[in-house]
C-alpha beads as a LAMMPS data file, in Angstrom:
LAMMPS data file: protein, C-alpha beads

340 atoms
339 bonds

1 atom types
1 bond types

-500.0 500.0 xlo xhi
-500.0 500.0 ylo yhi
-500.0 500.0 zlo zhi

Masses

1 110.0

Atoms # bond

1 1 1 193.377 -38.972 -3.343
2 1 1 196.651 -40.672 -5.308
3 1 1 196.223 -41.956 -8.854
4 1 1 194.740 -45.108 -7.428
5 1 1 192.019 -44.038 -5.596
6 1 1 193.817 -44.282 -1.860
7 1 1 193.187 -41.015 0.565
8 1 1 195.949 -38.795 1.057
9 1 1 194.065 -35.957 2.857
10 1 1 190.313 -35.783 3.307
11 1 1 187.794 -33.451 5.072
12 1 1 185.308 -35.809 5.936
13 1 1 184.240 -39.742 4.883
14 1 1 181.816 -39.330 2.419
15 1 1 184.659 -39.604 -0.437
16 1 1 185.095 -43.256 0.466
17 1 1 182.403 -44.133 -2.692
18 1 1 184.104 -42.077 -4.731
19 1 1 187.602 -44.232 -4.882
20 1 1 186.665 -47.243 -7.532
21 1 1 186.244 -44.469 -9.760
22 1 1 189.428 -42.706 -9.576
23 1 1 191.641 -45.153 -11.702
24 1 1 189.230 -45.093 -14.697
25 1 1 189.325 -41.402 -14.639
26 1 1 192.991 -41.274 -14.065
27 1 1 193.478 -43.589 -17.075
28 1 1 191.210 -41.302 -19.701
29 1 1 192.642 -37.844 -21.161
30 1 1 190.038 -35.600 -19.303
31 1 1 191.417 -33.106 -16.929
32 1 1 188.445 -32.926 -14.768
33 1 1 185.371 -35.031 -14.538
34 1 1 181.804 -35.488 -13.002
35 1 1 180.305 -38.606 -11.509
36 1 1 177.623 -37.968 -9.616
37 1 1 177.998 -35.515 -6.690
38 1 1 181.564 -35.710 -7.104
39 1 1 183.599 -33.808 -9.617
40 1 1 187.011 -34.939 -9.816
41 1 1 190.444 -32.929 -11.103
42 1 1 193.985 -33.736 -12.275
43 1 1 197.108 -32.636 -10.237
44 1 1 200.215 -33.495 -12.439
45 1 1 204.347 -32.845 -11.492
46 1 1 206.039 -32.541 -15.245
47 1 1 203.216 -34.086 -16.799
48 1 1 202.712 -37.319 -14.079
49 1 1 199.732 -37.372 -12.586
50 1 1 200.357 -37.334 -8.689
51 1 1 196.874 -36.923 -7.627
52 1 1 193.161 -36.350 -7.869
53 1 1 191.109 -33.597 -6.360
54 1 1 187.743 -35.534 -5.486
55 1 1 185.043 -32.121 -4.729
56 1 1 181.377 -33.545 -3.259
57 1 1 178.684 -31.387 -3.606
58 1 1 175.527 -30.335 -5.983
59 1 1 175.960 -26.581 -5.515
60 1 1 176.613 -24.140 -8.247
61 1 1 180.349 -23.345 -6.929
62 1 1 181.402 -27.075 -6.588
63 1 1 183.264 -26.965 -10.111
64 1 1 184.850 -23.188 -8.876
65 1 1 185.955 -24.426 -5.540
66 1 1 187.101 -28.014 -7.358
67 1 1 189.344 -25.732 -9.636
68 1 1 190.427 -23.511 -7.298
69 1 1 191.588 -26.522 -4.920
70 1 1 193.495 -28.415 -8.023
71 1 1 195.389 -24.919 -8.900
72 1 1 196.300 -24.461 -5.214
73 1 1 197.808 -28.171 -4.912
74 1 1 199.539 -27.728 -7.931
75 1 1 201.086 -24.744 -6.611
76 1 1 202.195 -26.533 -3.564
77 1 1 203.513 -29.282 -5.690
78 1 1 205.691 -26.891 -7.581
79 1 1 206.828 -24.979 -4.666
80 1 1 207.980 -28.395 -3.027
81 1 1 209.785 -29.777 -5.629
82 1 1 211.363 -26.561 -6.028
83 1 1 212.631 -26.758 -2.530
84 1 1 213.676 -29.785 -2.741
85 1 1 215.784 -29.276 -5.529
86 1 1 217.374 -26.658 -3.908
87 1 1 218.320 -28.447 -1.209
88 1 1 219.891 -30.864 -3.241
89 1 1 221.544 -28.295 -5.355
90 1 1 222.989 -26.652 -2.419
91 1 1 224.469 -29.754 -0.814
92 1 1 226.022 -30.926 -3.863
93 1 1 227.421 -27.139 -4.092
94 1 1 228.711 -26.821 -0.516
95 1 1 230.167 -30.685 -0.677
96 1 1 232.120 -30.195 -4.419
97 1 1 230.005 -32.568 -6.362
98 1 1 228.837 -30.268 -8.870
99 1 1 230.742 -29.075 -12.760
100 1 1 231.152 -25.932 -12.810
101 1 1 228.873 -25.591 -16.092
102 1 1 226.041 -27.597 -13.572
103 1 1 226.345 -24.826 -11.021
104 1 1 225.366 -21.869 -13.273
105 1 1 222.763 -23.950 -15.340
106 1 1 221.132 -25.177 -12.226
107 1 1 221.389 -22.129 -10.843
108 1 1 219.291 -20.521 -13.248
109 1 1 216.680 -22.840 -13.145
110 1 1 216.029 -22.361 -9.373
111 1 1 216.126 -18.698 -9.937
112 1 1 219.108 -18.485 -7.502
113 1 1 221.798 -15.511 -8.586
114 1 1 224.895 -16.806 -9.382
115 1 1 227.288 -13.837 -8.594
116 1 1 225.730 -12.483 -5.018
117 1 1 228.129 -11.814 -1.571
118 1 1 227.294 -14.606 0.668
119 1 1 228.857 -16.744 3.622
120 1 1 228.651 -20.041 5.025
121 1 1 227.874 -20.305 8.820
122 1 1 227.809 -23.292 10.426
123 1 1 225.772 -24.054 13.699
124 1 1 226.500 -26.823 16.152
125 1 1 224.529 -27.328 19.471
126 1 1 225.129 -30.192 22.232
127 1 1 222.611 -32.957 20.662
128 1 1 223.089 -35.328 23.967
129 1 1 221.543 -31.995 25.627
130 1 1 219.260 -30.619 23.505
131 1 1 217.840 -34.722 22.181
132 1 1 214.267 -33.059 22.309
133 1 1 214.851 -29.963 20.394
134 1 1 215.462 -30.010 16.256
135 1 1 218.577 -27.356 15.576
136 1 1 217.416 -27.798 11.933
137 1 1 213.755 -26.653 12.337
138 1 1 214.793 -23.580 15.034
139 1 1 217.604 -22.423 12.523
140 1 1 214.364 -22.547 9.871
141 1 1 211.767 -21.094 11.911
142 1 1 214.339 -17.909 12.992
143 1 1 215.808 -17.940 8.985
144 1 1 211.642 -17.360 7.813
145 1 1 211.785 -13.901 9.769
146 1 1 215.657 -12.908 8.253
147 1 1 217.149 -11.985 4.788
148 1 1 219.290 -15.013 5.092
149 1 1 219.053 -17.000 2.101
150 1 1 219.270 -20.997 2.495
151 1 1 219.250 -23.352 5.497
152 1 1 219.967 -27.056 5.616
153 1 1 221.564 -30.118 7.189
154 1 1 224.476 -31.172 5.718
155 1 1 225.446 -33.910 7.787
156 1 1 223.780 -35.189 11.721
157 1 1 226.406 -32.759 13.126
158 1 1 225.911 -29.458 11.786
159 1 1 223.323 -27.149 10.234
160 1 1 224.454 -24.945 7.272
161 1 1 223.077 -20.950 6.920
162 1 1 223.918 -19.858 3.389
163 1 1 223.421 -16.114 4.041
164 1 1 223.180 -12.906 1.745
165 1 1 225.966 -10.091 3.046
166 1 1 224.899 -6.516 2.243
167 1 1 228.380 -5.061 3.281
168 1 1 230.881 -7.666 2.593
169 1 1 233.395 -5.766 4.063
170 1 1 232.089 -5.922 7.355
171 1 1 231.631 -8.662 9.923
172 1 1 229.968 -6.778 12.400
173 1 1 226.876 -7.560 10.066
174 1 1 227.297 -11.504 10.423
175 1 1 228.517 -11.286 14.092
176 1 1 225.334 -9.445 14.754
177 1 1 223.143 -12.530 12.732
178 1 1 225.037 -15.085 14.470
179 1 1 224.396 -13.508 17.626
180 1 1 220.714 -13.453 17.114
181 1 1 220.629 -16.817 16.253
182 1 1 221.936 -17.872 19.122
183 1 1 219.387 -16.366 20.781
184 1 1 217.038 -17.901 18.790
185 1 1 218.139 -21.050 19.634
186 1 1 218.793 -20.499 23.368
187 1 1 214.937 -19.660 23.211
188 1 1 214.499 -22.596 21.443
189 1 1 216.004 -24.976 24.066
190 1 1 218.684 -25.951 22.139
191 1 1 221.890 -25.992 24.533
192 1 1 225.813 -25.616 24.110
193 1 1 225.270 -24.046 20.533
194 1 1 228.530 -22.431 18.619
195 1 1 228.341 -20.860 15.127
196 1 1 231.605 -20.602 12.830
197 1 1 231.443 -18.944 9.732
198 1 1 233.841 -19.077 6.843
199 1 1 234.865 -15.764 4.719
200 1 1 232.343 -14.025 2.392
201 1 1 232.766 -15.050 -1.240
202 1 1 231.339 -13.289 -4.496
203 1 1 230.043 -16.524 -6.594
204 1 1 228.202 -19.667 -5.945
205 1 1 231.177 -22.005 -7.214
206 1 1 233.051 -20.413 -4.392
207 1 1 230.592 -21.075 -1.333
208 1 1 232.296 -24.597 -0.906
209 1 1 235.592 -22.702 0.410
210 1 1 233.673 -20.791 2.651
211 1 1 231.770 -24.159 3.983
212 1 1 235.404 -25.323 4.184
213 1 1 236.408 -22.519 5.921
214 1 1 233.470 -22.351 8.899
215 1 1 234.227 -26.075 9.218
216 1 1 237.727 -25.734 9.789
217 1 1 236.586 -22.755 12.172
218 1 1 234.389 -24.497 13.991
219 1 1 236.775 -27.688 14.706
220 1 1 239.699 -24.916 15.656
221 1 1 237.571 -23.481 17.770
222 1 1 236.708 -26.351 19.968
223 1 1 240.474 -26.580 20.671
224 1 1 241.587 -22.886 21.128
225 1 1 238.821 -20.839 21.825
226 1 1 236.486 -23.192 23.727
227 1 1 234.682 -20.232 25.605
228 1 1 233.657 -18.423 22.080
229 1 1 230.503 -19.431 20.838
230 1 1 231.020 -17.374 17.724
231 1 1 234.145 -17.714 15.606
232 1 1 235.078 -16.404 12.128
233 1 1 237.635 -18.374 10.253
234 1 1 239.347 -14.938 9.697
235 1 1 240.191 -14.817 13.861
236 1 1 241.391 -18.195 14.205
237 1 1 245.394 -16.375 14.120
238 1 1 248.052 -18.973 14.627
239 1 1 245.766 -21.610 15.299
240 1 1 244.678 -22.163 12.333
241 1 1 248.482 -22.874 11.221
242 1 1 248.877 -25.411 14.390
243 1 1 245.522 -27.211 13.433
244 1 1 247.104 -28.088 9.933
245 1 1 250.143 -29.898 11.169
246 1 1 250.841 -33.134 10.886
247 1 1 250.580 -35.165 14.744
248 1 1 254.259 -36.792 13.978
249 1 1 255.870 -33.135 13.270
250 1 1 253.984 -32.104 16.595
251 1 1 255.378 -34.840 18.357
252 1 1 258.886 -33.979 17.194
253 1 1 258.453 -30.182 18.054
254 1 1 257.747 -31.162 21.622
255 1 1 260.647 -33.341 22.372
256 1 1 262.713 -30.921 21.025
257 1 1 261.656 -28.225 23.137
258 1 1 260.770 -29.995 26.137
259 1 1 262.904 -33.418 26.145
260 1 1 260.795 -36.179 28.165
261 1 1 258.446 -33.742 29.953
262 1 1 255.482 -32.028 28.183
263 1 1 254.423 -28.755 29.053
264 1 1 250.667 -30.064 30.069
265 1 1 252.166 -32.298 32.564
266 1 1 253.429 -29.167 35.231
267 1 1 251.659 -28.874 37.967
268 1 1 248.520 -27.166 38.046
269 1 1 250.314 -23.989 40.283
270 1 1 253.045 -23.674 37.396
271 1 1 250.281 -24.069 34.582
272 1 1 248.502 -21.625 36.577
273 1 1 251.033 -19.078 36.936
274 1 1 251.998 -19.570 32.957
275 1 1 248.714 -18.954 31.915
276 1 1 248.081 -15.730 33.600
277 1 1 251.477 -14.339 33.043
278 1 1 250.724 -14.811 29.261
279 1 1 247.149 -12.957 29.610
280 1 1 248.879 -10.253 31.401
281 1 1 251.493 -10.147 28.475
282 1 1 254.114 -10.875 30.634
283 1 1 254.276 -8.350 32.897
284 1 1 255.725 -9.769 36.103
285 1 1 253.920 -7.202 38.549
286 1 1 250.333 -7.250 36.940
287 1 1 250.756 -11.242 37.435
288 1 1 251.739 -11.114 40.788
289 1 1 248.821 -8.961 41.948
290 1 1 246.090 -10.870 40.128
291 1 1 247.630 -14.456 41.634
292 1 1 247.557 -12.538 45.110
293 1 1 251.257 -13.507 45.434
294 1 1 254.770 -11.482 46.062
295 1 1 256.590 -10.386 43.145
296 1 1 259.521 -12.299 44.195
297 1 1 257.866 -15.752 44.631
298 1 1 256.238 -15.176 40.784
299 1 1 260.218 -14.529 40.028
300 1 1 260.972 -17.836 41.990
301 1 1 258.154 -19.951 40.077
302 1 1 259.717 -18.248 36.736
303 1 1 262.975 -19.315 37.641
304 1 1 262.260 -22.527 38.731
305 1 1 260.312 -23.141 35.393
306 1 1 263.552 -21.810 33.562
307 1 1 265.446 -24.728 35.329
308 1 1 263.076 -27.568 34.156
309 1 1 262.778 -26.108 30.811
310 1 1 265.451 -24.175 29.774
311 1 1 263.007 -21.422 28.394
312 1 1 262.516 -17.739 30.410
313 1 1 259.136 -16.882 29.812
314 1 1 260.637 -13.180 30.730
315 1 1 262.562 -13.668 27.424
316 1 1 259.932 -12.803 23.990
317 1 1 261.189 -15.662 21.837
318 1 1 261.416 -18.339 25.031
319 1 1 257.429 -16.786 25.542
320 1 1 256.189 -17.536 22.365
321 1 1 258.076 -20.972 22.016
322 1 1 256.289 -21.853 25.270
323 1 1 252.733 -20.248 23.956
324 1 1 252.685 -22.167 20.724
325 1 1 254.059 -25.419 22.684
326 1 1 251.067 -24.594 24.920
327 1 1 248.786 -24.823 21.698
328 1 1 250.696 -28.122 19.932
329 1 1 250.153 -29.752 23.169
330 1 1 246.130 -29.185 23.055
331 1 1 245.942 -29.781 19.812
332 1 1 247.411 -33.268 19.965
333 1 1 245.139 -34.185 23.146
334 1 1 242.344 -33.258 20.806
335 1 1 243.320 -35.137 18.091
336 1 1 244.018 -37.953 20.217
337 1 1 240.487 -37.867 21.611
338 1 1 239.112 -37.667 18.165
339 1 1 240.607 -40.450 16.789
340 1 1 239.736 -42.941 19.756

Bonds

1 1 1 2
2 1 2 3
3 1 3 4
4 1 4 5
5 1 5 6
6 1 6 7
7 1 7 8
8 1 8 9
9 1 9 10
10 1 10 11
11 1 11 12
12 1 12 13
13 1 13 14
14 1 14 15
15 1 15 16
16 1 16 17
17 1 17 18
18 1 18 19
19 1 19 20
20 1 20 21
21 1 21 22
22 1 22 23
23 1 23 24
24 1 24 25
25 1 25 26
26 1 26 27
27 1 27 28
28 1 28 29
29 1 29 30
30 1 30 31
31 1 31 32
32 1 32 33
33 1 33 34
34 1 34 35
35 1 35 36
36 1 36 37
37 1 37 38
38 1 38 39
39 1 39 40
40 1 40 41
41 1 41 42
42 1 42 43
43 1 43 44
44 1 44 45
45 1 45 46
46 1 46 47
47 1 47 48
48 1 48 49
49 1 49 50
50 1 50 51
51 1 51 52
52 1 52 53
53 1 53 54
54 1 54 55
55 1 55 56
56 1 56 57
57 1 57 58
58 1 58 59
59 1 59 60
60 1 60 61
61 1 61 62
62 1 62 63
63 1 63 64
64 1 64 65
65 1 65 66
66 1 66 67
67 1 67 68
68 1 68 69
69 1 69 70
70 1 70 71
71 1 71 72
72 1 72 73
73 1 73 74
74 1 74 75
75 1 75 76
76 1 76 77
77 1 77 78
78 1 78 79
79 1 79 80
80 1 80 81
81 1 81 82
82 1 82 83
83 1 83 84
84 1 84 85
85 1 85 86
86 1 86 87
87 1 87 88
88 1 88 89
89 1 89 90
90 1 90 91
91 1 91 92
92 1 92 93
93 1 93 94
94 1 94 95
95 1 95 96
96 1 96 97
97 1 97 98
98 1 98 99
99 1 99 100
100 1 100 101
101 1 101 102
102 1 102 103
103 1 103 104
104 1 104 105
105 1 105 106
106 1 106 107
107 1 107 108
108 1 108 109
109 1 109 110
110 1 110 111
111 1 111 112
112 1 112 113
113 1 113 114
114 1 114 115
115 1 115 116
116 1 116 117
117 1 117 118
118 1 118 119
119 1 119 120
120 1 120 121
121 1 121 122
122 1 122 123
123 1 123 124
124 1 124 125
125 1 125 126
126 1 126 127
127 1 127 128
128 1 128 129
129 1 129 130
130 1 130 131
131 1 131 132
132 1 132 133
133 1 133 134
134 1 134 135
135 1 135 136
136 1 136 137
137 1 137 138
138 1 138 139
139 1 139 140
140 1 140 141
141 1 141 142
142 1 142 143
143 1 143 144
144 1 144 145
145 1 145 146
146 1 146 147
147 1 147 148
148 1 148 149
149 1 149 150
150 1 150 151
151 1 151 152
152 1 152 153
153 1 153 154
154 1 154 155
155 1 155 156
156 1 156 157
157 1 157 158
158 1 158 159
159 1 159 160
160 1 160 161
161 1 161 162
162 1 162 163
163 1 163 164
164 1 164 165
165 1 165 166
166 1 166 167
167 1 167 168
168 1 168 169
169 1 169 170
170 1 170 171
171 1 171 172
172 1 172 173
173 1 173 174
174 1 174 175
175 1 175 176
176 1 176 177
177 1 177 178
178 1 178 179
179 1 179 180
180 1 180 181
181 1 181 182
182 1 182 183
183 1 183 184
184 1 184 185
185 1 185 186
186 1 186 187
187 1 187 188
188 1 188 189
189 1 189 190
190 1 190 191
191 1 191 192
192 1 192 193
193 1 193 194
194 1 194 195
195 1 195 196
196 1 196 197
197 1 197 198
198 1 198 199
199 1 199 200
200 1 200 201
201 1 201 202
202 1 202 203
203 1 203 204
204 1 204 205
205 1 205 206
206 1 206 207
207 1 207 208
208 1 208 209
209 1 209 210
210 1 210 211
211 1 211 212
212 1 212 213
213 1 213 214
214 1 214 215
215 1 215 216
216 1 216 217
217 1 217 218
218 1 218 219
219 1 219 220
220 1 220 221
221 1 221 222
222 1 222 223
223 1 223 224
224 1 224 225
225 1 225 226
226 1 226 227
227 1 227 228
228 1 228 229
229 1 229 230
230 1 230 231
231 1 231 232
232 1 232 233
233 1 233 234
234 1 234 235
235 1 235 236
236 1 236 237
237 1 237 238
238 1 238 239
239 1 239 240
240 1 240 241
241 1 241 242
242 1 242 243
243 1 243 244
244 1 244 245
245 1 245 246
246 1 246 247
247 1 247 248
248 1 248 249
249 1 249 250
250 1 250 251
251 1 251 252
252 1 252 253
253 1 253 254
254 1 254 255
255 1 255 256
256 1 256 257
257 1 257 258
258 1 258 259
259 1 259 260
260 1 260 261
261 1 261 262
262 1 262 263
263 1 263 264
264 1 264 265
265 1 265 266
266 1 266 267
267 1 267 268
268 1 268 269
269 1 269 270
270 1 270 271
271 1 271 272
272 1 272 273
273 1 273 274
274 1 274 275
275 1 275 276
276 1 276 277
277 1 277 278
278 1 278 279
279 1 279 280
280 1 280 281
281 1 281 282
282 1 282 283
283 1 283 284
284 1 284 285
285 1 285 286
286 1 286 287
287 1 287 288
288 1 288 289
289 1 289 290
290 1 290 291
291 1 291 292
292 1 292 293
293 1 293 294
294 1 294 295
295 1 295 296
296 1 296 297
297 1 297 298
298 1 298 299
299 1 299 300
300 1 300 301
301 1 301 302
302 1 302 303
303 1 303 304
304 1 304 305
305 1 305 306
306 1 306 307
307 1 307 308
308 1 308 309
309 1 309 310
310 1 310 311
311 1 311 312
312 1 312 313
313 1 313 314
314 1 314 315
315 1 315 316
316 1 316 317
317 1 317 318
318 1 318 319
319 1 319 320
320 1 320 321
321 1 321 322
322 1 322 323
323 1 323 324
324 1 324 325
325 1 325 326
326 1 326 327
327 1 327 328
328 1 328 329
329 1 329 330
330 1 330 331
331 1 331 332
332 1 332 333
333 1 333 334
334 1 334 335
335 1 335 336
336 1 336 337
337 1 337 338
338 1 338 339
339 1 339 340
């Protein structure tokens, strides 16, 4: 029961008549007390009375059982509080809400190693299609059987995993963990899950950097690597640079290169030809073979594109300009949808 005699958890109805005696026992200095067939035991949280364990029985074991139960509940209260404090600490750490001195003082109290290679992973799923599933709960169950350090939810969209890393220089270890986590999410009915992660950091104070990198990696992957389910910050390439460009500068670049026409406004046949040409590293023969067209037909299409844009995709510099322009337009379209 709580300190006012209200039932919190019971195993039988016989305890109702013990409730009136709880307030007097709570106000007394005694840690335990007998009242007829009942034994009362106090459970504290930082010297604050939280619960009263009530045991009903007249055997010789009643007192021992009561003390054991009180000891167990006391341990559970402490464990829950430590978990809650740890959860709050990790969230504030990731969001840069802690002073440097507070980080190390609180980490010491929570028994968290300050210097340990760690990485932050971000897990996102299609919530509209997984409405009856809980990503956080599924990840917590998976983490319970792994070497990962901590899992929490920083916002309503993403679940964060803070993982100890055994080999900081080897991303294969992190990729393996992410792949296994995706399998666990899929088995749990979580649809459309994606995982991103930042760089490995060596100190607690640097975890916020890894978290920000993971967030950027997740956003950039939605724009440029939509087919990837696992994406690392150090694998973003030029997409990372484009993502940090201001939109007005992007519009200026597109106007300079294409004048009044944007590259995403070309017809489907032209766009397919361009993308396939890039996929085959500007190889005309291989591109024509994969498109099932004659080599001269492909050359005709490239010549036509050169006349309309002034860019010859067979020339490396022009191909680079066109490729970057396509990525810039993807970024602009994504930001326009996000701001609607």
